[in-house]
N, C-alpha and C positions, 0 to 999 in steps of 0.2 A: 346465537353461539357465541357472542360476546362482543367486546367494543375494539374499534380500531384506534390506535393512538401510534402517530408517528410512523405510520406502516407496518407498526408490529401488532399482531392480534392478541388483545386480553381476552381468554376464554372465560365465560362465565361460570358460577359456581355452578347452577344446575345442568349445563352440559359437562363440566367436570366430575360432577357427582354420578354422573350416567356413564362417563368415559373415563374414568379413573387412568388408563393407559396412556391417555393425552396431556398429563399433568406435566410431565418432563420434555414436553415437545413444545418448541417455540414457533409459530406461523407468520408469514407475512402475506398480505393481501395485495394481489398484483393481476392487472388485467381481469379484474371481478374473479380472480381464483384464489383458494387457500393453497398456498406452497410453504411446505415445512422449512423453515430456516437453520434447523439443526436435525442431528442425523435422527432417523427414527429408531428405536429400540429394536423393531423387527419389521422390515419394508413387506413382509408377507403379512402382516397383521390385518387381515380382511376386515375387522369392524372399522380400523380408522380408515382405511381405503374406501369403506362404504360410506362413512360419513364425507369424505372429501368428494366423491363422485357423485352424491347425490344431493349436494348443495348448489343451488341454480340463482344467480343473480336475476332480477329483474327491473327494468327500469320502469319507476313506479311514483315518483313524487309528483309528477306532472297530473297524472291520471287520478292521484288522490286527491288532488287539490280540484280538479274539475267535477269529480265525485260529488265532493263535499258541497260545491256549488249548486250542482245538480240539486243535491236534497233541500239545501237553504232555499233555493226559489223555487221550490215545488215542481219543476221541470221533471225531474225523477218520479214523483209521485203521479204527476199527470200521463207520463209514460206508463208505468205501471197500469193505470186505471184502462188505458185504450190499447196497449199491447200487452195484456198479460203473460202472454207466452215467450214473447220475443224482444220485450224492453230492454233484456241485459244486451242482447246481440246488437240491437239498435244504437242503443247508448255507445256501445264499445265502437263501432263504425264511427260516429259523430267524434268520439275523442280520438280516433286515429287520425281524420281529417284535420283537426286542432293541432296536434304534438308534431304531426308529419304532412305538413301542406304540401311539399314538393311531391310526394309519392301518390302511386296510385292503387285502386283495391288490387291488382294483380300481385301486389307485394304485401296483402295485407296479413296474409297465413303466417309468413315468414318473420313480419316485424312482432305481431301479436304474440308470438312464443316467448319474445323477450320481454314483454311490458306486463302490467298487472292490470288488465281492462276486466271489466264487470263478467265479460263471457270468454269461454275458452276460444282460441283462434279459429276461424271458419274457413272453409275451403273456397276456392272462385264459384263452384256451382252452387254452394250453400249461400255465398252471397248474393248471386243472380236471383235465386229462389226467394229469398228473404226481402229484396227490392221488388221484384214483382208481385209480392204478396200484400205490400204495402197499399191499401185502398183508397180511393177518394174520399170516403164516408170515414174513415179512421183518421185520416189528415184532416178534415173538417171538424172531427169531435176534438181533436187533440187542441186544434187552435181557438175553438169554442172553449173549453177550458184554461187556457193562456190567457185569453181576452177577458174572460171573466175574473181570474185572478188578479188582473191589473186594474181593470174598473173598480174592483172591490176594494184594492188597497189605496187608490187616490181618485176618484170620479171626476177631479177636476183638472187631470194630468193631459197635456196635450202630446198627441201621436204624431209622429213624422211620417209622410207617404211621399213615395217617388217610385221612378222605375229606372231601370238599366237595361242595355242590350247585353245578350252573351253569343259572342261569334260562335259559328257550326259550318261546318263543312258538309253535314250530312244532307243526303239526297233523299232520306226517308222519313224524318222527323216531321210530322205535319204540322208543328208550330214555329218552323224555320222559314222566314220569309226575310226577302233581301241579305241573306246571308248570315242573319241571326235571329234568336229569338229573344223574348223580352222576361224580365221577373220584375214583378212589384213587390216591395217591403212596406209593412207598417209598425213602425219603431216605437216603445215607450221610451220617451225622453229621459226617465227618471234612471230605469234598471240598465236601460240599452238595450234589451231584450226584444227581438223582433218577435210580434205576437201574432202575424198573418204574413203570407205570402202568396203569391198567384204567378204562374208560368203562363206567359201571354204570347200569342202570335208575334211576330216582329214587324206585321204591317198597322198594328194598331197604336194610333197617335194619343199621346198623353192626356189631351183634352177631352177626349171622349172615355176614358177609363174610371172616372169618378160614378158614374151610374152604375157600372158593373159593381164597383166597390160597395157601393151602399146595399146591392141588391145582396152581396155576398154577406156583408155586415149583419143584415137582417136575418140571414139564414143562421148566424152565430149567435143570434139573441143577445147583440151587443147592446148596453144602454148607452148611457152619454158617452160619446165619442167628440172628441177635440182634435182637429186636424191642423198640421202644418204644412202648407203646400208653397210649392215655387210657382214661377210665371208660366210654366208649361201648362197648368191647369187653370189658367185664368180664362174664364167665358161667363158672360151673363146667365146662360144655361146652367152652369156649374152652381155659381152662387146662388141661384133662386132653389135650385136642387138641395142646397144645403141650409138655407131658410125653413124650405117645407119640412124637411126631416130634423130640424133643431139642433144641427150640427155645429157645434163651436168651430171656428176657424181663424187662422190667421194666414194671409195668403200675400205673396207677390203679385202686384198688379203690373201689367203691361202699359207702357206710356201711351200707346194708341187708343187704350180703353178710354171713352168719353168722360167718365168719371174722375179717371187719374189724370186727364188732360186739363179739366177745370180747375182740379186742386192744384196743379202746377203752375198753372197761369194767375192763380190767387196768391201763391204762397212763395214763388221763385223771387220773386223781388225784395221782399222783405227778408228771406232766409240769407240772399247771398250779402246781405248787410251784415251777416254775422254777429248780431245782437248777443251780449251776453245772457241776456235774459231768456233766450231761445237755445242755448246751449245746456247740455244734459251732460255732466262728467262720466255717469254712468255707462253711457254708451258713447261717448266722444263724439257727437253728432248734433247738429242744429235741426229741430224739428218743429213741426206744427200738426195741429189735427182739426179736420173737419168734420161733422157729423150729419149725414142726411138720412133722408128715408128713402129706402129702396120700394119702388112702386112697382107693380106688375099686374096686369089683368088678363084672364083668360076664361072661357066658359066653364072649366072643369072648377077653378078654386075661385073665381071673382075676382075682386081687387084685394090686392096684398100690400101691405107695408110694413117693412122690417128697419130696424136702425144698422147703421152702416158706416163704420168709424173708419173715414180716410186718413193715414198719416204720410206726410212728406217728409223726408230727412235729406239734409245737407251735409255730407262728409266732405271735409277739405283735403283729406289724405286720398281719399277716393276721387277726387276732382283732379288730383295732380298725377295720380296713377294713369287714370284714363286718357288725360291730355299726352303724357310721355309715350304711353304705349301706342296711340293713335297717330302721333308725329313720326315716331319709327316705323310704322307700318305705310305711312304716306311717303315717308322717304324711300322705302322699299320699292313702292310702286313706280316712284320716278326713275330708279336705276334700272328697273324692268322696261321701261318704257325705253330709255336711251339705248338699250342693248336691242331693241325692236319687237319687244315681247308685250302683248297687251294682256294683262291680268283678268282671268275670269272670276271676277270679287264682286259681291254686291256693295262691299265696301269702296272699291274702286269706283264703280259707277256713280256713287253717292258724291264721292270728293273731285272725280275727274270728269270732265264733259266734252264732248266732241266740239271742236270750234267751228264755228258758222261757216267758215272759208275752207274748212279740210276737203282735200282731195284723196282719192282713192291711191295714187303714189306718192302722197306725202309719207315720210317716216311715220311711225308711231309716236315718237316724242315731239313731232310738230301737229300731229291730228288733235291730240288732248290737252286741255288747259286745266289748272286747278283751279276749283271753283270755293272762291272766297265765301262767298254767300252761306255754302252749305258748310263750311268752316266754323262760321260764327255762330251759327244754329246749333251746331253741335257743341260748342264750348259753353253755350248758354246752359246746357242739359246735363254738364259735366257735374258729378258727384251728387247729384240727385236720384232718389229712388222713392219708390210709394210702396205701402203695404195698406191690405185692407183687413177689418175684421167685423164681426157681426157681434162681439162680446167685449173686447178689449179697447177701452177709452182712452187707456195711457199710451202714448208714444214710445216712451223708455221701455215699457213693460212688452207691448208687443214686437218692439226690435229684440228684447233679450228673448223672448219664445221663437220668433224666427230664425235666430242664428243658430240656436239650437238642431236646426234642420239638417246641420253639417253632420249631425251623427247618423244620418241616411246614407250620404256621400263617403263616408271612412266605412260602414258597414258594406256598401257595394264592393268598396278596394279589398275589404277584407274577405269578402264573399268569393271574388275572383282570384286574388294572389295568394290568400293566408289559408283559405278553407276548401282549395281543389276546386272552385265552381268556374273557372274561365271557360273551359270548353266542356260538353258532355260527352265524353267517352262511353258511351252505352248502347244497348239496343232498346229501341223505343218501348218495348213491354216494363224496362227498367227504369225508363226515365224518370218519372214521376217519384218513384222510391228512391232514385239516389239524388234529385234534388233535396226531397225530405230530409235525406241524411246528411247532405250539405247545409240544409236548413238550420237544423239541429247543432251542426257544428259551429255555425255562424253565432247561434243564439249563447253557448258556452263560451265562446270567445271574448263575445261585446259584454257578457255578464262579467267575465273575469276583467277585461279592459276598464268597465266602469268601476270595479273595485278598486284596480290600481289608481285610477284618476284620483278618487275618492281617498285614496291614502298619499296623495301628492307625489305619485309617481308619472313618470313621463310615459304617456300610452304607446310611444313608439317603441319603448323597451319590450314590449309585451313579447315579442318574438324571443329576443335573448331570457328572458325570464323563465318562458316556457322550456327552452333549450337546458337552461341550468337545474329547473325543478326536475326536469326528465332525466337528469343524470344521477339524481339521488335514487338508492338501491334498496330495493327489497328482496332480502333472502328467502327462496323457498326451501325448507328443509324437509328430504323426504326420507324416510327410514322405517323400515318395517311396515308400509303401509299407513303411517300416521305422518301428517303434513302440518308442518308448522312455517311460519312465515316470521323473519325478523328484521327490523327495519336497521338500515345502516345510521348511524348517528348523526342526527340532522344539525349543519353547522348553525353557529348562532344567528348568523345573518338571515338564515332561511326560518328559523324559527321566529325571528321578529317580523320577516315579512308574512308568514302565516297569521300571526297577530295582527297584523295592519288588514289583512284580507278578511278578517273573522273567520277565521278556519282554525281549528283547533291542532296542534302539534299530534300527530298519531303516536300512541302507546309502543314502546320498543317491541312488543312481543303482541303479534297478531294470531289468534286462534282461529 
């Protein structure tokens, strides 16, 4: 209809040519409404009242950006391919969780009526039907397309894999164990997009999951896959499976693993000298690498030899932090003993031993003594950690890749707190469908967050930026059955933000 300048509405030429009776009227824009600032020639003028009553403001800035990112990343294309009849509704629900993470689907129809989502608002019954209609085969086909898109773009890229638990009070969901179920994510470290997810029984240990992951990836026809794994997945069987499946990996090694112990015994004495030639400024660590031949023998595969690079790191800051933390913990144990409380902790049992002369009637503080030998052993290992890889021979490169695993931890936090995924409030028939919607919302949010990081923006500002973008209004103008959309003028700082995100500023008039 026009532009907003200092609270006053400047009507456009086209609108005035169609409504010449409004030429002598001044309007203000308050509370998303057009309000006459001067007296109307005739308050009973039906045409003017029709114009005012049929202009609807929609919160649209954030939805516009998310939709453009979905188009650019190929996410919308793949949704249309797998869900040709429901893609707009599915994408709208995913956008809802990104923009309104604190709301639940019971409020969707009211909220969506004031937003510019790809589909019209859905009733609660229609949402339940939609969630229940999303099949396992459709979800599998969609992830197959996203994995293919990622590996085609960069076949040497590493994917971070990890799991987290989701608490639940449900007594009927069959995947809930120990008061929670699990979700596993496989995330592209370049785009930040989760390419694969799996809802798991809460009783499954991380170390047993890789076999299931490889089985799932084989169904998805994934080609070259490179994984980043934490120490929870560290086991000889897992490494052997990755060797046999030609899976590239960078993994944290547990200190009790035999090959890790051998590498530590070899390198700890020289790394503690902190020699300048063993320091790498790009990772701010002292490090050394040992190459071994991984050997195994079985009736099925015979003798197998595979190269395995073991990287040992010594971080002075980490050493100080670990000693400071453990000192505070030991002191807290002393105070509890003085009060007569014996801590039930493995750390306590490591550093405090029962005195040989201790008697049952002795106070707790006199029964236990601090074990100096255990403390000396602990201090010798402070600041050290070990990584293993079958492909990466450079210690700095391996650590840089491994540090990117943090993208998964951030994704889990976003999944739970920013995309409505902390608790599953739905019937079992809709559980898998709702998890898929939240998974899509996580994809959109992390793609946006990665674009912000690339634009040198603080990723912690993502919620604030989404809220500010959501306040930008698109006016829906409906007269005589003709619908037109007019954008509020985008402030300069948001036009610059869109440019940094690689998104074009929309045209003022949307047909």
